[in-house]
KOLFITI-120066 format. One record per residue: x, y, z of N, C-alpha, C in turn; residue in three letters. Coordinates in steps of 0.001 Angstrom, whole numbers, plus 500000, padded with zeros to 6 digits. Layout:
REM residues N
XYZXYZXYZALA...
END
This chain:
REM residues 426
472154475921131045471917475085129857472915475429128752UNK473131476785128585474077477232127573475473476742127883UNK475870476832129174477202476366129572477353474873129347UNK476254474114129633476305472656129455476488472298127990UNK475738472995127093475868472720125651477260473075125162UNK477781474216125688479126474631125281480156473584125695UNK479967473058126911480901472036127408480843470784126554UNK479614470379126185479445469189125344480122469388123996UNK479922470610123425480560470891122137482083470819122247UNK482615471350123346484069471336123567484580469903123689UNK483824469084124422484223467682124608484227466968123266UNK483133467222122455483060466576121146484205467036120254UNK484544468355120319485621468888119496486964468250119874UNK487228468207121190488487467631121675488564466150121328UNK487417465435121497487374464010121173487657463791119691UNK487066464666118846487293464544117405488753464747117048UNK489354465783117661490782466041117407491611464842117837UNK491307464292119013492056463132119534491936461952118579UNK490715461681118093490515460554117171491302460746115883UNK491300461989115374492061462258114150493547462024114361UNK494041462465115534495456462257115834495787460785115939UNK494919460034116604495144458597116746495184457926115380UNK494216458300114511494174457709113170495442458054112402UNK495854459332112494497055459762111772498283459016112259UNK498401458880113592499553458174114148499535456716113734UNK498350456106113725498249454698113337498690454500111899UNK498209455412111014498567455293109608500055455458109421UNK500630456499110099502066456763109934502900455606110447UNK502558455096111649503361454034112232503110452699111567UNK501922452551110951501562451240110435501810451023108960UNK502375452046108260502557451912106818503397450697106471UNK504578450577107115505478449473106769504835448135107087UNK504088448074108200503487446816108612502261446485107757UNK501363447484107569500135447244106829500412446877105372UNK501279447652104733501576447419103334502643446349103125UNK503325445983104187504364444974104078505462445396103127UNK506002446610103318506983447120102376508356447346103022UNK509369447014102255510781447248102608511445447554101262UNK511268448785100752511517449047099333512972449136098887UNK513899449155099819515300449245099417516190448657100505UNK517465448581100229518440448057101179518336448798102508UNK518124448059103588518008448593104951516777449474105151UNK515776449349104284514506450023104495514469451458104011UNK513281452049104061513041453378103499514016454425104022UNK514264454441105317515117455463105925516579455026106020UNK516881453839105524518235453280105569518753453103107002UNK517862452956107968518275452707109349518335451217109666UNK517807450374108757517730448927108949516824448562110130UNK515800449393110357514853449152111448513445449070110879UNK512794447950111112511426447753110661510462448405111644UNK509363448975111137508347449599111984507320448590112486UNK507478447330112139506472446327112484506445445999113970UNK505259445609114422505066445188115809504289443875115813UNK504045443351117007503275442117117115504049440894116675UNK505369440920116792506202439792116377506589438933117580UNK506984437717117302507403436808118369508560437398119165UNK508473437286120488509561437726121371510357436549121911UNK509907435355121551510616434131121938510356433099120847UNK511394432432120396511234431405119378511168430023120005UNK510405429108119393510450427711119844511841427141119602UNK512120425996120202513457425402120117513904425160118676UNK512960424851117796513291424571116402513314425820115539UNK513000426992116140512939428225115381511549428489114851UNK511321429637114215509996429952113647509670429048112461UNK508403429047112083507937428177110998508458428643109639UNK509036427713108872509458427992107505508234427930106595UNK507904429034105933506725429101105076506999428551103679UNK508101428980103077508445428498101746509909428770101441UNK510381428100100398511759428261099925511741428498098424UNK512493429491097969512670429766096546514059429295096135UNK514142428586095025515418428163094457515569428784093073UNK516818428898092619517050429401091273517577430813091196UNK518064431355092335518595432712092331520027432780091819UNK520710431642091773522107431652091371522997432135092498UNK524189432609092159525125433089093165524845434548093499UNK525144434913094734524994436317095076524747436581096535UNK524902437867096896524741438327098273523710439444098370UNK522933439651097306521853440637097351520838440228098407UNK520365441225099145519255440999100056517958441140099262UNK516837441302099939515563441476099247514977442845099551UNK514260443402098579513402444559098799511974444115098497UNK511014444753099151509624444284099076508692445484098929UNK507823445448097922506853446521097697505742446009096798UNK504576446621096898503370446313096128503125444807096000UNK503370444068097100503133442635097103504141441834096304UNK505300442418096042506341441730095274507665441755096030UNK508470440745095777509808440631096342510808440791095211UNK511847441597095431512871441827094416514248441458094966UNK515046440797094148516421440479094520517219440279093235UNK518477439831093376519324439658092193520261438481092394UNK520737437901091293521647436766091364522368436545090047UNK523392435711090091524215435421088922523967433998088439UNK523683433873087142523537432566086504524289432578085180UNK525158431589084979525893431461083709526567432771083298UNK527273433363084246528039434593084023527166435776083603UNK525914435736084014524969436814083726524252437203085012UNK524197438498085283523467438985086447521998439211086078UNK521100438753086946519661438913086723519020439614087925UNK517971440371087630517084440900088656515822440056088635UNK515362439625089830514206438735089950513067439440090677UNK511845439052090327510671439468091081509818438242091387UNK509384438132092644508522437028093092507300437606093796UNK506221436831093825505105437256094655505365436797096092UNK504453437129096996504673436837098413504543435364098758UNK504176434545097779504141433096097976505358432411097363UNK506276433220096847507496432660096286507393432268094827UNK506347432708094130506178432395092707506944433417091869UNK507747432950090911508509433832090040507567434624089137UNK507723435958089133506924436833088280507699437255087039UNK508970437634087230509816437950086080511291437858086459UNK512101437782085420513548437634085558514174438365084372UNK514968439419084656515513440263083597517015440444083780UNK517801440312082707519255440456082827519686441901083063UNK520811442054083756521382443385083969522900443314083936UNK523461443105082765524901443166082585525618441881082937UNK526886441819082535527714440663082837528080440598084306UNK528414439402084763528742439186086166530223439456086426UNK530540439799087665531910440048088090532646438726088296UNK533904438690087870534743437512088091536090437975088598UNK536906437076089125538184437453089715539216436347089558UNK540476436755089525541584435807089532542169435632090928UNK541649436392091904542139436282093277541681434952093864UNK542622434126094255542292432773094718541381432786095933UNK541575433752096848540770433782098070539347434265097817UNK539104434872096630537805435494096379536986434778095319UNK537408433603094895536682432917093833535281432484094252UNK535074432335095541533731431977096017532897433211096332UNK533447434414096081532739435649096405531906436175095242UNK531881435454094132531194435959092949529674435977093142UNK529030436784092310527577436889092386527136438316092645UNK525841438530092632525276439870092801525588440426094184UNK525704441738094267525933442422095535524800443387095868UNK524473444231094901523489445282095117522084444721095332UNK521360445321096275519948444995096480519101445955095647UNK518132445463094882517293446356094065516564447391094930UNK516380448584094359515654449667095018514331449888094288UNK513212449797095009511892450033094419511476451477094678UNK510929452130093657510413453479093843509509453832092667UNK508279454205092958507376454705091932507119453748090788UNK506805452497091091506508451477090078507709451107089206UNK508895451359089719510111450969089006511090450346089993UNK511981449525089460513021448873090259514373449242089662UNK515300449677090518516608450139090082517673449206090654UNK518612448787089788519619447835090238520970448143089608UNK522031448048090428523400448243089959524092446890089877UNK524457446482088667525177445230088482526619445345088935UNK527258444209089172528628444198089695529635444836088752UNK529353444848087460530282445409086486529951446860086119UNK529053447493086870528803448921086707527666449298085796UNK526740448402085565525569448746084747524391449040085673UNK523987450307085712522825450729086491521617450769085573UNK520546450059085946519367449983085081518088450150085883UNK517065450657085189515731450800085765514782449868085026UNK513933449162085781513000448198085206511582448498085679UNK510610448224084829509214448301085264508978447248086336UNK508436447651087461508264446699088558507237445627088247UNK506271445938087394505219444978087093505639443863086169UNK506372444200085101506712443200084085508208442978083922UNK509033443850084522510474443676084438511097444246083186UNK510328444977082371510864445558081149511849446661081480UNK513018446641080802514022447668081058513558449017080525UNK513725450065081345513314451421080985514508452256080517UNK515637452154081218516859452844080817518043452202081537UNK519246452505081046520458451974081658521610452945081457UNK522526452987082432523727453812082375524925452931082677UNK525951453009081857527178452248082056528183453143082779UNK528523452805084027529442453620084813530816453758084153UNK531283452686083514532618452709082934532684453682081758UNK531682453641080894531677454506079716531275455934080053UNK530293456096080904529739457421081177530594458242082134UNK531165457587083157531876458332084191533365457981084295UNK533879457207083338535291456851083369535655456021084586UNK534740455183085017534967454356086209535676453055085853UNK536202452400086868536775451070086732536032450125087674UNK535942448868087288535281447893088156536098447740089428UNK535506447949090604536251447817091856536814446407092052UNK537722446274092985538400445007093244537419443867093465UNK536297444151094136535294443121094407533970443395093710UNK533994444197092660532771444494091917531955445588092589UNK531071446230091831530190447246092404529195446590093356UNK529035447192094540528191446586095571527137447531096117UNK527186448795095756526285449796096306524827449539095930UNK523933449816096861522497449819096591522065451281096510UNK521592451700095338521359453125095104520234453656095979UNK520292454971096253519302455626097111518500456619096275UNK517184456635096455516301457521095695515538458429096652UNK515507459721096307514761460718097066514029461608096071UNK512707461498096012511952462225095007512294461712093619UNK512666462624092717513054462233091363514555462008091243UNK515277462078092346516731462005092302517259460653092771UNK518228460154092025518877458892092357520348459176092641UNK520837458739093807522218458982094214523010457671094173UNK524215457741093573525054456553093474526515456966093287UNK527427455994093397528863456284093380529584455459092315UNK529708455982091102530500455290090085531983455236090431UNK532437456208091264533848456309091654534739456464090422UNK534278457249089453535029457467088226535650458848088168UNK536534459062087208537200460349087071536240461451086634UNK535096461090086044534098462069085637532952462166086644UNK533094461493087746532063461529088775532285460457089810UNK532737460861091005532870459858092071531493459531092617UNK530773460581093047529358460411093365528565461265092405UNK527418460736091957526585461463091009525129461421091439UNK524384462364090898522935462415091086522294462332089709UNK521404461375089526520750461156088238519238461375088367UNK518614461675087264517158461720087201516663460277087142UNK515851459888088109515419458487088185514533458084087001UNK513957459058086301513012458744085232513692458347083919UNK514906458883083714515578458581082445517081458364082581UNK517624458504083786519049458287083992519933459456083611UNK519342460596083256520142461762082864520851462356084077UNK521991462999083814522834463531084887522288464850085409UNK522202464973086740521829466221087399523089466912087916UNK523933466180088623525253466694088988526226465540089222UNK527519465896089161528584464917089411529659465581090261UNK530104464906091315531164465419092169532449464631091939UNK533566465361091749534865464723091504535881465067092595UNK535393465554093752536291465983094827536645464878095810UNK536101463685095629536311462604096594537554461811096219UNK538367461513097213539577460724096987539300459242097180UNK540269458412096747540151456975096927539361456315095804UNK539011455056096039538201454284095105536899453909095790UNK536068453118095107534763452749095675534937452084097039UNK534102452509098001534185451947099345533208450824099587UNK532303450551098657531327449451098694530105449723099560UNK530082450792100328528910451072101153527845451776100313UNK526679452014100917525576452703100259525300454016100979UNK524866455057100261524698456378100867523449456494101723UNK523477457489102631522305457856103424522079459356103245UNK520863459807103483520525461231103398520176461757104773UNK520607462991105061520321463593106357520259465106106209UNK519331465741106903519224467198106876519899467770108113UNK520924468610107865521671469187108987522473470391108498UNK522556471411109355523365472574109051522891473386107868UNK521582473307107570521042474055106447521128473337105123UNK521588472092105139521721471311103911521038469958104054UNK520509469476102929520178468061102826521451467392102328UNK522039466528103142523348465962102832523248464527102352UNK524079464193101358524308462804100981525592462391101681UNK525504461402102558526651460990103359527056459579102951UNK528348459401102692528828458092102267530314457973102580UNK530951456916102054532373456677102277533025456173100999UNK534243456620100762535075456026099721536007455033100420UNK537036454568099720537970453629100327538834454283101398UNK538944455625101375539845456275102332539248457471103072UNK537943457719102929537367458857103644535864458717103815UNK535352459467104798533909459670104960533620461095104526UNK532438461343103919532190462678103378530693462972103323UNK530414464273103179529043464719103006528957465707101865UNK527969465556100990527748466446099856526392467129099981UNK526290468313099402525002468980099288524168468195098271UNK523059467639098708522242466797097826521659467583096667UNK521532468894096812520961469719095764521954469990094638UNK523215470275095001524206470706094004525387469757093826UNK525612468865094795526774467987094749528020468600095350UNK527929469806095886529083470480096485529590469693097697UNK530922469558097803531520468889098959531373469775100184UNK530749469257101236530532470010102470531572469677103528UNK531963468426103604532973468017104578533566466676104186UNK534761466402104699535441465142104401536401464824105538UNK536472463552105928537365463100106996538089461843106532UNK539404461821106674540190460645106285539786459445107132UNK539606458295106464539223457083107188539601455875106343UNK540745455281106634541255454180105830541982453172106707UNK541672451897106519542342450825107234543461450233106397UNK543858449014106738544945448359106017544514447888104633UNK543207447794104387542655447465103076541775448608102613UNK541652448774101299540821449853100750539361449435100724UNK538812449191101911537444448691102026536731449392103174UNK535726450185102852534812450739103844533413450298103432UNK532989449148103944531786448477103450530491448884104143UNK530598449376105376529403449596106194528836450996105986UNK527519451088105796526869452383105614527069453274106840UNK527292454582106651527349455506107794525991455594108474UNK526000456048109719524772456308110469524758457776110879UNK523674458475110557523517459874110984522458459952112070UNK522741460728113122521743460956114172522100462215114946UNK521157463151114978521275464338115819522612465068115616UNK522966465311114374524176466053114080525457465259114174UNK525340463954114401526504463082114512526525462075113355UNK527718461656112966527885460615111954528786459527112522UNK528283458300112517529059457150112974529555456379111760UNK530851456081111744531436455269110675532246454145111302UNK532354453049110581533079451895111096533616451074109938UNK534726450381110180535342449576109140536246448531109762UNK536410447420109042537331446387109497538762446699109103UNK539599445682109134540989445800108702541767446846109512UNK541526446846110831542334447641111735541867449049112004UNK540785449492111379540367450874111560539468451059112772UNK538465450235112949537578450361114098536402451277113840UNK535952451984114882534768452830114809535107454261115188UNK534307455197114686534523456615114980533191457354114947UNK533023458281115882531852459152115894532295460575115629UNK531656461231114652531928462615114302530762463498114724UNK531070464723115094530059465745115333530169466762114217UNK529086467002113470529095467963112382528637469318112918UNK529579470246113043529266471571113574529026472535112407UNK527864473162112412527505474105111359527855475518111796UNK528616476230110950529032477580111291529219478389110018UNK528463479488109888528613480378108757528419479704107414UNK527486478755107326527242478047106084528223476926105815UNK529178476719106720530161475642106591529822474503107545UNK530250473302107187530097472133108046531495471686108458UNK531739471695109762533059471327110285532938470035111082UNK533544468934110612533476467668111358534515467618112480UNK534067467182113652534965467032114800534833465611115349UNK535949465023115713535931463663116244535471463672117696UNK534438462888117999533937462749119375534667461609120072UNK534755460462119400535514459327119951535926458378118849UNK536965457598119114537418456535118237537665455288119065UNK537426454112118464537584452851119179537939451742118201UNK538685450773118682538970449584117869537830448578117946UNK536876448823118850535764447893119039534768447986117889UNK534047446916117690532987446830116692533470447344115338UNK534650446882114915535188447220113603534430446401112556UNK533290446936112166532344446184111348532896445897109962UNK532736444643109526533251444208108231532288444628107126UNK531114443986107049530088444410106095528702443956106529UNK528532443636107799527240443149108282526280444225108722UNK526757445474108792525871446569109168525816446818110666UNK525452448047111039525309448475112431523969449174112583UNK523312448985113726522005449577113994522092450471115220UNK521482451662115124521367452572116262519950452492116800UNK519821452217118112518497452141118735518565452685120151UNK517763453713120408517651454313121746519003454661122351UNK519889455224121534521163455701122055522270454670122123UNK522048453494121530523074452445121573523256451828120186UNK524494451441119899524864450829118631524964449320118789UNK524434448582117805524501447123117819525090446638116495UNK526046445745116571526660445210115373527815444296115729UNK528481443782114721529567442828114941530912443441114595UNK531948442947115262533304443346114952533964442340114032UNK535066442733113412535810441866112507537027441281113239UNK538080442072113398539235441604114161538934441581115654UNK538014442435116107537600442435117519536434441478117715UNK536447440383116999535392439354116921534344439428118029UNK533096439509117607532012439446118568530876440378118193UNK529693440101118742528561441004118666528707442016119791UNK528496443305119462528719444362120432527486445224120631UNK527435445828121812526555446952122089527442448058122641UNK527477449210121947528254450359122380527330451550122614UNK527669452372123589526938453608123806527280454584122685UNK526278455150122050526480455952120846527373457165121091UNK527108457937122125527818459203122332529181459050122977UNK529499457874123525530780457703124216531636456576123651UNK531022455600122950531756454436122479531988453401123558UNK531393453601124726531577452665125837530953451307125516UNK531690450227125785531173448879125570530173448524126669UNK528968448137126252527935447739127199527908446228127354UNK528044445506126233528198444056126296528837443538125017UNK529304442304125083529898441636123931529562440157124009UNK529273439555122839529008438121122769529708437559121541UNK530049436301121578530781435687120478529931435662119201UNK530596435851118057529915435744116780530264436886115840UNK529787436774114614530005437799113595528993437585112477UNK528429438682111960527478438546110873526736439827110588UNK525512439699110061524661440840109716523405440800110577UNK522631441883110562521490441963111468520420442898110927UNK519227442818111553518117443717111280517351443880112589UNK516641445014112748515896445317113972514401445348113673UNK513606444811114601512151444925114514511531444664115879UNK510587445524116278509773445292117473510627445005118702UNK511588445871118980512509445822120140513484444649120105UNK513553443927118984514416442755118907515435442890117773UNK516568442219117963517605442123116945517583440718116357UNK517697440651115045517784439376114340519213439257113822UNK520001438413114457521425438298114162521682437069113297UNK522220437294112095522529436194111185524033435992111134UNK524496434883111703525920434567111695526394434244110280UNK527658434513110006528213434169108700528087432683108403UNK528103431884109451528016430435109301526593429939109128UNK525584430845109299524194430469109078523344430383110324UNK523929430559111488523134430568112717522296431836112803UNK521006431686113115520099432834113233519685432974114689UNK519853434185115260519562434405116671518591435567116854UNK517717435413117840516801436477118240517295437024119575UNK517608438332119623518227438937120804517512440249121129UNK517272440490122402516641441741122821517582442914122569UNK517041443993122023517846445194121779517892446024123048UNK518696445583123994518854446264125269520329446376125599UNK520764447501126184522175447646126552522538446923127843UNK521555446407128551521801445832129866522612444549129808UNK522315443698128806523022442422128695522686441784127350UNK523468440808126958523146440024125770522049439042126162UNK520853439266125656519669438507126074519110437754124874UNK519521436510124690519111435710123547517759435053123817UNK516836435154122824515474434645122979515142433519121995UNK516129432998121319515880431902120388516976431822119346UNK517131430637118757518157430445117729517834429216116893UNK518263429234115638518152428057114783519192428170113679UNK519430427079112979520376427062111877519633427272110556UNK519981428336109849519364428583108553519836427539107547UNK518978427082106660519378426078105669520437426628104704UNK521164425735104097522159426112103104521495426279101738UNK521970427290100988521450427499099649522517427349098587UNK523712426922099028524837426799098104526127427068098845UNK527181427415098088528474427656098704528567429088099218UNK529571429324100051529834430677100525529174430995101850UNK529588432157102394529090432632103681527660433181103570UNK527010433275104707525701433928104783525946435431104943UNK526171436104103813526484437527103846525320438412103427UNK524288437880102832523120438692102483522396439087103779UNK522098440378103933521486440850105174520048440352105296UNK519636439913106482518255439463106684517283440641106627UNK516014440343106366514968441367106277513747440903107058UNK513128441819107815511857441566108487510806442451107848UNK509762441832107305508720442593106595507456441749106494UNK506310442359106758505038441661106616504888440468107549UNK505454440556108746505370439446109688506253438272109325UNK507229438509108445508116437432107997509583437817108165UNK510397436811108318511847436950108304512355436318107018UNK513065437101106205513617436605104955515126436413105098UNK515599435229104707517025434920104729517437434453103343UNK518398435130102759518931434738101445520280434062101661UNK520460432900101042521781432282100996522008431698099617UNK522960432307098878523345431826097557522109431656096666UNK521803430429096262520760430156095275519346430199095847UNK519197430297097172517875430130097780517471431319098647UNK516165431501098742515559432477099631514556431756100512UNK514642431999101827513777431319102812512894432373103500UNK511611432067103641510659432963104305510098432280105543UNK510210432946106710509763432388107994508641433242108569UNK507685432586109203506573433264109875507036433644111284UNK507103434953111577507544435405112907506471436232113611UNK505227436126113149504148436861113805503895436284115189UNK503565437198116127503315436784117488501956436132117628UNK
END
């Protein structure tokens, strides 16, 4: 009898532990889906991968259902961030950059200015004007970098400005050739961004008031237009990013330069965010540079970068690259096409015609062509497996360069003046 009771108690104990683990795993895996949040450019971890499940694996011939359309965003290439039941983006109207907030039904909640808009005399770039940076949500505040270098924090509820820093005045920066495009990254109370100025190429600010924590001036080149990622490796929490001519890693605590590798094409443009995984850093750029994988070797408190492979394939312009289960997915520029490459070797697994930006969710890739074609493709290295396609509506002039977002069972597509929300739940 005693043994039987002991066994029952053991079973109940083990069952209780199992239930707690299941609940914990459900909560952890379901946060992005349950809360419907995508708080910054390319998501919380900057991997551009949504944690959502239960989405359509095949689209009808006409594409998924269009739920609503928002008009009035003006010009721009900002994507959307989503938190606390609100959508945040940015756009240019009458030579003024604005940050917008909408509810999940597309109703405007607030609209607040953030500095003058970028303009150009370059004939080929006159249609490129408008917002670039995607707002970052964190702790009931929204942070946005305007094209002319004004970084500001706004109350997420009402849009009231809390503080602002002028990159040109504070850090001796100059407006880049195509305007500031970085989407700032926040970790705890720290905000990381790249003024690319003589008083600070990359800086760390206090997110609560914009005060300076540290500034690094060891980086060469000018602004590379990409956004930073954070990774813990070699005893350091590293801020990893790119300038116009190099990839680098800084100690996130002090701003000390840990490593740097030359990386420059025929143009001073490194637009695509780096990818960190398992001690490796993947970088890619158009204009003749291609792709490269680095191995960061930690030795005696030092970080030594070593080249694993280089390739002209998948020379990504600015549409982004995704790493999933050991394979890279993204588009090439001069090597035109959608690619799948093996992460550790650079081996081409497949290639399909096209070029654009993408996002990952529930084992699928959402490929947005520059021309507006939207495709659903399985994220598998075996073959290019398309599961649906449709033409996204036009929202104005210019290419479809704003990156798509999957959040809350919806696919969001921004084009110029308009934002489109599609139902993609399975």
